[in-house]
C-alpha positions as CSV (number, residue, x, y, z in Angstrom):
1,M,131.8,96.5,107.3
2,N,129.7,95.5,110.3
3,S,131.4,93.6,113.1
4,R,130.0,91.4,115.9
5,R,130.6,92.1,119.6
6,I,133.2,89.8,121.0
7,V,132.6,88.4,124.5
8,V,135.1,86.5,126.7
9,T,133.2,83.6,128.4
10,G,136.1,81.6,129.8
11,L,139.7,82.0,131.0
12,G,142.6,79.7,131.7
13,M,146.1,80.5,132.8
14,I,149.5,78.9,133.4
15,S,152.0,81.5,134.6
16,P,155.0,82.1,136.9
17,L,152.4,83.6,139.3
18,G,150.2,80.5,139.5
19,N,148.7,77.6,137.5
20,T,145.2,78.8,137.5
21,V,143.5,82.2,136.8
22,E,142.6,82.6,140.4
23,D,146.0,81.8,141.8
24,S,147.7,84.1,139.3
25,W,145.3,86.9,140.1
26,Q,145.7,86.6,143.8
27,S,149.5,86.6,143.5
28,L,149.3,89.7,141.3
29,V,147.0,91.5,143.7
30,A,149.3,90.6,146.6
31,G,152.2,92.1,144.8
32,K,154.1,88.9,144.4
33,S,156.7,88.5,141.6
34,G,157.0,85.4,139.5
35,I,160.6,86.2,138.8
36,G,163.2,84.2,140.6
37,K,166.4,82.2,140.4
38,I,166.4,79.6,137.6
39,E,165.8,76.1,139.1
40,S,165.1,74.0,136.1
41,F,168.7,73.7,135.1
42,D,172.2,74.7,136.3
43,S,172.5,78.4,135.4
44,E,175.8,79.1,137.3
45,A,177.7,79.6,134.0
46,F,175.3,82.2,132.7
47,A,175.5,85.9,133.3
48,T,171.7,86.0,133.9
49,Q,170.4,83.5,136.4
50,I,166.8,84.7,136.9
51,S,163.6,84.1,134.9
52,G,159.9,83.6,135.2
53,Q,159.3,79.9,135.7
54,V,156.1,77.9,135.9
55,K,156.3,76.0,139.2
56,N,154.6,72.8,140.5
57,F,153.0,72.1,137.2
58,D,151.2,68.7,137.1
59,V,149.8,67.7,133.7
60,T,147.4,65.1,135.3
61,Q,145.3,67.9,136.8
62,Y,144.3,69.0,133.3
63,D,142.9,65.8,131.7
64,L,146.3,64.7,130.4
65,T,148.3,61.6,131.2
66,T,152.0,61.4,131.8
67,K,152.2,59.1,128.7
68,D,150.6,61.8,126.5
69,A,152.8,64.5,128.0
70,R,156.0,62.6,127.0
71,K,155.0,63.0,123.4
72,I,154.8,66.8,123.4
73,D,156.9,69.7,124.5
74,V,156.1,71.5,127.7
75,F,154.8,74.6,125.8
76,I,152.1,72.4,124.3
77,Q,151.3,71.0,127.8
78,Y,150.9,74.6,129.1
79,A,148.5,75.4,126.2
80,L,146.4,72.3,126.8
81,A,146.2,73.0,130.5
82,A,145.2,76.6,129.9
83,S,142.6,75.6,127.3
84,Y,141.2,72.9,129.7
85,Q,140.6,75.7,132.3
86,A,139.1,78.1,129.8
87,M,136.7,75.4,128.3
88,K,135.5,74.5,131.8
89,D,135.1,78.2,132.8
90,A,133.0,78.8,129.7
91,K,131.0,75.7,130.6
92,L,131.4,74.3,127.1
93,D,130.4,70.7,126.8
94,T,133.5,69.2,125.1
95,N,132.1,65.6,125.1
96,K,132.3,64.7,121.4
97,E,129.5,62.2,121.8
98,S,127.0,64.7,123.2
99,K,127.3,67.0,120.2
100,A,126.4,69.9,122.5
101,I,128.8,72.2,120.5
102,D,129.2,72.5,116.7
103,P,133.0,71.8,116.2
104,A,133.0,73.6,112.9
105,R,132.0,76.8,114.7
106,I,135.0,76.8,117.2
107,G,138.5,77.8,116.2
108,V,141.8,77.9,118.1
109,A,144.5,80.6,118.1
110,V,147.5,79.9,120.2
111,G,151.0,81.1,119.5
112,S,154.5,80.6,121.0
113,G,157.6,82.7,121.0
114,I,159.9,79.9,119.9
115,G,158.0,76.6,120.1
116,G,159.5,73.5,121.7
117,I,162.9,74.9,122.5
118,S,163.7,72.5,125.3
119,T,162.8,69.4,123.2
120,I,164.8,70.8,120.2
121,E,167.8,71.3,122.5
122,Q,167.6,67.8,124.0
123,T,167.1,66.3,120.5
124,C,170.3,68.0,119.3
125,L,172.2,66.6,122.2
126,D,170.8,63.1,121.5
127,I,171.8,63.3,117.8
128,D,175.3,64.4,118.8
129,K,175.8,61.6,121.4
130,K,173.6,58.7,120.2
131,G,173.0,59.4,116.5
132,P,169.9,60.2,114.4
133,R,168.2,56.9,115.1
134,R,167.6,58.1,118.6
135,V,165.4,61.0,117.4
136,S,161.8,60.5,118.6
137,P,159.1,60.1,115.9
138,F,157.2,62.7,117.9
139,F,160.0,65.3,117.5
140,I,158.3,67.4,114.8
141,P,154.7,67.4,116.3
142,A,156.2,68.0,119.7
143,T,158.0,71.1,118.8
144,V,156.4,73.0,115.9
145,V,154.9,76.3,117.0
146,N,151.4,75.7,115.6
147,M,151.1,72.3,117.4
148,A,149.8,74.0,120.6
149,A,146.7,75.1,118.7
150,G,146.7,71.8,116.7
151,N,146.7,69.7,119.9
152,I,143.9,71.7,121.4
153,A,141.8,71.2,118.3
154,I,142.6,67.5,118.2
155,K,141.7,67.0,121.9
156,Y,138.3,68.6,121.7
157,G,137.5,67.8,118.0
158,L,137.4,71.4,117.0
159,Q,137.2,72.0,113.2
160,G,137.1,75.8,112.9
161,P,140.0,78.1,112.0
162,N,143.3,77.0,113.5
163,F,146.4,79.2,113.6
164,A,149.4,80.2,115.6
165,I,151.0,83.7,115.3
166,A,154.6,83.6,116.5
167,T,155.8,87.2,117.4
168,A,158.0,86.6,120.4
169,C,156.8,88.3,123.6
170,T,153.7,89.7,121.9
171,N,152.4,86.5,120.4
172,G,149.7,86.1,123.1
173,T,148.3,89.5,122.4
174,H,148.4,89.0,118.6
175,N,146.6,85.6,118.8
176,I,143.9,87.0,121.0
177,G,143.5,90.0,118.7
178,Y,143.5,87.9,115.6
179,G,141.1,85.4,117.1
180,A,138.7,88.3,117.9
181,R,139.0,89.7,114.5
182,T,138.2,86.3,112.9
183,I,135.0,86.1,114.9
184,A,134.1,89.7,114.1
185,Y,135.0,89.7,110.4
186,G,135.3,86.1,109.6
187,D,134.3,84.6,106.3
188,A,130.5,84.1,106.0
189,D,129.1,80.6,105.8
190,I,126.5,81.7,103.3
191,M,125.2,84.9,101.7
192,I,121.5,85.5,101.2
193,V,119.9,88.1,98.9
194,V,116.3,89.0,98.5
195,A,115.0,91.2,95.7
196,Y,118.5,92.3,94.9
197,G,118.1,92.9,91.2
198,L,121.8,92.9,90.3
199,L,124.3,90.3,89.2
200,L,127.0,89.4,91.7
201,P,130.6,89.0,90.4
202,L,132.1,85.5,90.6
203,A,134.5,86.5,93.4
204,V,131.6,87.4,95.6
205,L,129.6,84.3,94.7
206,E,132.5,82.1,95.7
207,A,133.5,83.9,98.9
208,P,131.0,82.3,101.3
209,K,131.7,78.7,102.1
210,M,128.2,77.6,101.0
211,G,127.8,80.2,98.2
212,C,125.1,82.7,97.8
213,L,121.3,82.0,97.9
214,N,118.6,84.1,96.3
215,V,115.0,84.2,97.7
216,H,113.2,84.7,94.4
217,A,109.5,85.7,94.3
218,S,108.5,83.3,91.5
219,I,108.6,79.7,90.6
220,L,111.6,79.5,88.4
221,P,112.3,79.4,85.6
222,R,108.9,81.0,84.8
223,W,109.9,84.6,85.6
224,R,113.5,85.7,85.9
225,G,114.4,89.3,86.5
226,A,113.5,92.4,88.5
227,A,109.7,92.2,88.6
228,P,108.5,88.6,88.8
229,I,105.5,89.4,91.1
230,Q,104.0,92.0,88.8
231,R,104.7,90.1,85.6
232,A,103.1,87.0,86.9
233,I,99.8,88.9,87.5
234,Q,100.1,90.8,84.3
235,A,100.5,87.6,82.3
236,G,97.4,86.1,84.0
237,D,99.3,83.4,85.8
238,T,97.2,81.5,88.4
239,E,100.1,80.2,90.4
240,T,103.4,81.6,91.7
241,G,105.6,81.1,94.8
242,I,109.0,81.3,96.3
243,T,112.1,79.7,94.8
244,I,115.3,79.3,96.9
245,M,118.1,79.4,94.3
246,Q,121.8,78.8,94.5
247,M,123.1,81.9,92.7
248,D,125.5,81.7,89.7
249,V,126.9,84.3,87.3
250,G,123.6,84.5,85.3
251,L,120.4,86.3,86.1
252,D,118.3,84.0,88.2
253,T,119.7,81.0,86.3
254,G,121.2,79.0,89.3
255,D,120.1,75.6,90.5
256,M,116.8,75.5,92.5
257,L,117.0,74.2,96.0
258,S,113.4,74.5,97.0
259,K,110.0,75.7,95.7
260,T,107.0,76.8,97.7
261,L,103.8,77.2,95.6
262,L,101.1,79.9,96.1
263,D,97.9,80.5,94.3
264,I,97.3,83.9,92.7
265,H,93.8,85.1,93.6
266,A,91.4,86.5,91.0
267,D,91.5,90.0,92.6
268,E,95.3,89.9,93.4
269,T,97.3,93.1,93.2
270,G,101.0,93.5,93.0
271,G,101.0,94.7,96.6
272,S,98.8,92.0,98.1
273,L,100.8,89.2,96.3
274,H,104.0,90.8,97.5
275,D,102.8,90.7,101.1
276,R,101.6,87.1,100.9
277,L,105.0,86.0,99.4
278,L,106.8,87.9,102.1
279,E,105.1,85.7,104.7
280,K,106.3,82.5,102.8
281,G,109.8,83.5,102.1
282,P,111.4,83.3,105.6
283,T,109.9,79.8,106.2
284,A,111.1,78.5,102.9
285,L,114.6,80.0,103.5
286,L,115.0,78.4,106.9
287,Q,113.8,75.0,105.7
288,T,116.4,75.2,102.9
289,L,119.2,76.3,105.2
290,T,118.3,73.3,107.5
291,L,118.6,70.9,104.5
292,L,121.9,72.5,103.4
293,Q,123.4,72.2,106.8
294,A,122.3,68.5,107.0
295,G,123.7,67.9,103.5
296,E,120.2,66.9,102.3
297,A,119.4,69.7,99.8
298,I,118.8,68.5,96.3
299,A,119.7,71.0,93.5
300,E,117.4,71.0,90.5
301,K,118.6,72.5,87.1
302,Q,116.4,75.1,85.4
303,D,114.9,74.5,82.0
304,D,116.0,77.6,80.2
305,S,113.4,77.0,77.4
306,L,110.6,77.8,80.0
307,A,112.1,81.1,81.1
308,N,110.7,84.6,80.6
309,Y,112.3,87.9,81.5
310,A,110.4,90.0,84.1
311,H,111.4,93.4,82.9
312,K,111.9,96.2,85.5
313,L,108.7,98.2,86.0
314,T,108.6,101.7,84.5
315,K,106.2,104.6,85.0
316,E,105.8,104.9,81.2
317,E,104.3,101.4,80.8
318,A,101.7,102.2,83.4
319,L,99.9,104.5,80.9
320,I,96.8,102.4,79.9
321,D,96.6,101.4,76.2
322,W,92.9,101.2,75.6
323,C,93.4,99.3,72.4
324,L,94.3,96.2,74.4
325,P,91.6,93.7,75.4
326,A,89.7,94.6,78.6
327,K,91.1,91.6,80.5
328,D,94.7,92.6,79.7
329,I,94.0,96.1,81.0
330,E,92.5,94.8,84.2
331,L,95.6,92.5,84.7
332,S,97.9,95.5,84.3
333,V,95.9,97.6,86.7
334,R,96.2,94.9,89.3
335,A,99.8,94.2,88.6
336,F,100.8,97.9,88.8
337,N,99.0,98.4,92.2
338,P,100.7,100.0,94.1
339,F,103.6,100.8,91.8
340,P,103.9,102.3,89.3
341,C,100.1,102.5,89.3
342,A,98.2,102.4,86.1
343,F,96.9,105.8,84.8
344,T,95.1,107.4,81.9
345,L,94.6,110.8,80.5
346,L,91.4,112.8,80.1
347,G,92.0,116.3,78.6
348,D,94.6,117.8,80.9
349,Q,93.8,115.5,83.7
350,R,96.1,112.6,84.7
351,I,94.0,110.0,86.5
352,K,95.4,107.0,88.4
353,V,93.4,103.8,88.2
354,W,93.7,101.7,91.3
355,Q,91.0,99.1,90.7
356,A,89.1,97.9,87.6
357,I,87.1,94.8,86.6
358,T,86.4,93.3,83.2
359,L,82.7,93.4,82.1
360,D,81.1,90.5,80.2
361,E,79.9,92.8,77.5
362,A,80.9,93.5,73.9
363,T,81.0,97.1,72.4
364,N,81.3,98.8,69.0
365,L,82.7,102.0,70.6
366,L,86.2,103.2,69.9
367,P,88.8,102.1,72.5
368,G,89.0,104.6,75.4
369,T,85.4,105.8,74.9
370,I,83.4,106.3,78.1
371,A,80.2,104.2,77.6
372,R,78.5,104.8,81.0
373,V,79.0,106.6,84.3
374,S,77.2,105.4,87.5
375,N,77.7,104.9,91.1
376,E,79.1,101.4,90.3
377,G,81.9,102.9,88.2
378,V,83.0,104.3,84.8
379,D,82.5,101.8,82.0
380,V,85.1,102.2,79.2
381,A,85.4,100.6,75.8
382,T,88.6,98.7,75.0
383,G,90.1,96.9,72.0
384,A,88.1,93.9,73.0
385,G,85.2,94.2,75.5
386,M,84.4,96.7,78.3
387,I,86.1,97.5,81.6
388,R,84.8,99.2,84.6
389,L,86.9,101.7,86.6
390,L,86.2,101.3,90.3
391,N,88.8,103.3,92.2
392,I,90.6,106.3,90.9
393,Q,92.8,109.3,91.9
394,L,93.5,112.7,90.5
395,I,96.9,114.2,91.0
396,G,97.2,115.9,94.4
397,K,94.0,114.2,95.7
398,K,93.5,111.0,97.6
399,A,92.3,107.7,96.0
400,M,88.6,107.1,96.2
401,T,85.7,105.1,94.7
402,V,84.0,106.3,91.6
403,R,80.8,106.7,93.6
404,D,82.6,109.2,96.0
405,F,84.4,110.9,93.1
406,I,81.3,111.7,91.1
407,N,79.6,113.0,94.2
408,G,82.3,115.7,94.3
409,Q,82.9,116.2,90.6
410,P,79.9,114.9,88.7
411,N,80.8,116.5,85.4
412,L,84.4,115.2,84.8
413,F,83.3,111.9,83.3
414,Q,80.7,112.0,80.6
415,P,79.5,109.4,78.1
416,Q,81.3,109.6,74.7
417,H,84.3,111.4,76.2
418,M,87.5,109.5,75.4
419,F,90.5,108.6,77.5
420,A,93.9,109.0,75.7
421,S,96.4,106.3,75.4
422,Q,99.4,108.6,74.9
423,A,100.4,112.0,76.3
């Protein structure tokens, strides 16, 4: 699993050494101790009369009013004061109206060893002396451990993960560590796959908050499956494009969120169409993500009756069947360029065919028969019409035009010789 780098951009501190980061640091560097005689209550009856106490704490210095402070325990006040410093240090604009920060992208992790112990103690005394009707309606939200994190989130309108780990003296370390881990390994908002070719299990599809998107190189539902680019050319389609689809458990059966159309050129190859679609994909994806984030994406159901399965390409199907019509052979040659590359057999020679065009010419020759050989190409009879081979390649050699090939090997192709359609 990959993790993101975590960077601390702001600090805040309320401690026995000082009520800011700077004061606490200077006291620490100077060798001062925050431990001293307990002053907040009469400790004469206790065996231990020393502790680390926060001194001279004034809530009004941290964007809190005394009225607000009376509703929450002092541990929450400390948390709000420290977070106020950290937010300012990080230069985060916390004005809800400015919308400078995305509240859903900011979480809070603040723990406490025991929560609002002083308020709990005082409330117990009040119940004993004055009865339960004297319990403040703010008692629970003023004392529960997770209300430190909760009050910070409420104050700044933060909507990300919110938690409080209570592990006594180590809770600060644990919350910092867990917060960092959440950033580094937190749940993804969305998962995006491109040319993945496999079904994702339901548990994976449902893990991201916004599900999984597929950038599919076809206008669905026309071609579903592993090879939509090549099958579109092979079928003689004149149009294709990019579909951004919300994935479900089926194979390319999910709802369509956006479609970007693209014409298929008359001389298009699998490689050239792939590259053109590659340029369209990122833009289509970003536009769809923007619509999703704004809640404006409109899902469109697929019509299953219009779907075709784009089978995975195999080397075996690249062997040219000369009994097919010339146009079908040309389409396959273009679709299979560059992979798996159409090929034919002549004697013991295996010949790749990189480029071919259909001729407007009928013939009575048997399919696979060479009709003519010229600098323009090798003309071959098919099951319906003639086709001209323009660019070919022998095993172990580089691809070249027929003109260049026959200059080097003028005797390989001869009229009336026949290409085989099976090994």
